[in-house]
C-alpha positions, -999 to 999 in steps of 0.1 A, spaced: 795 -580 -341 787 -606 -314 772 -594 -282 797 -592 -254 786 -589 -217 806 -573 -190 795 -576 -154 809 -562 -121 800 -580 -89 820 -578 -56 840 -610 -50 832 -609 -13 806 -595 11 793 -599 46 760 -617 52 731 -593 48 751 -567 28 734 -549 0 758 -550 -30 760 -530 -62 759 -549 -95 768 -533 -128 761 -548 -162 769 -537 -198 764 -556 -229 780 -546 -262 752 -552 -287 745 -536 -321 708 -526 -314 687 -520 -345 652 -504 -341 637 -519 -373 630 -484 -386 661 -477 -406 668 -487 -442 700 -500 -457 717 -485 -488 692 -503 -511 662 -489 -493 653 -522 -475 642 -520 -439 669 -534 -416 652 -559 -393 647 -551 -357 674 -566 -335 673 -556 -299 679 -571 -265 644 -574 -253 648 -591 -219 674 -590 -191 673 -612 -160 696 -616 -131 692 -647 -108 711 -654 -76 712 -691 -66 681 -697 -88 660 -668 -76 654 -637 -97 668 -606 -81 663 -582 -111 646 -583 -145 637 -559 -172 617 -559 -204 635 -537 -229 618 -516 -255 632 -506 -289 639 -470 -277 669 -483 -256 703 -473 -268 728 -498 -281 750 -514 -254 724 -514 -226 737 -507 -191 720 -517 -159 730 -509 -123 711 -524 -94 715 -536 -59 709 -570 -42 710 -582 -7 733 -613 -2 728 -637 27 749 -666 14 777 -674 -10 765 -682 -45 763 -675 -81 747 -646 -100 735 -656 -134 729 -629 -160 708 -636 -191 701 -613 -221 676 -623 -247 676 -609 -283 646 -606 -307 659 -635 -328 660 -658 -297 697 -655 -291 705 -659 -254 737 -644 -240 747 -656 -205 774 -651 -180 779 -659 -143 798 -643 -114 804 -659 -80 804 -641 -46 817 -654 -13 797 -643 17 812 -645 52 
């Protein structure tokens, strides 16, 4: 199953507003502690880093440990003073990078 990000960002806001951002990524997290049917250890595969940038500046980041549930969800707030683009980046153990972007218009 491929990782699939979902992000909710308001389309518009007033300058100086603090907005709520919600992210969820469908991802088959594997702790590296389980075994398959043949008794072999299933390799660890987790999202280990999440970063949200706004117009090139980091507004939220998290290092994620193996204890996190599958399909990690984050909700956080950011102050917007100008129109721009939020960039969301999830990084997996194997180096896979999943990205998505959302724009916001500030008046």
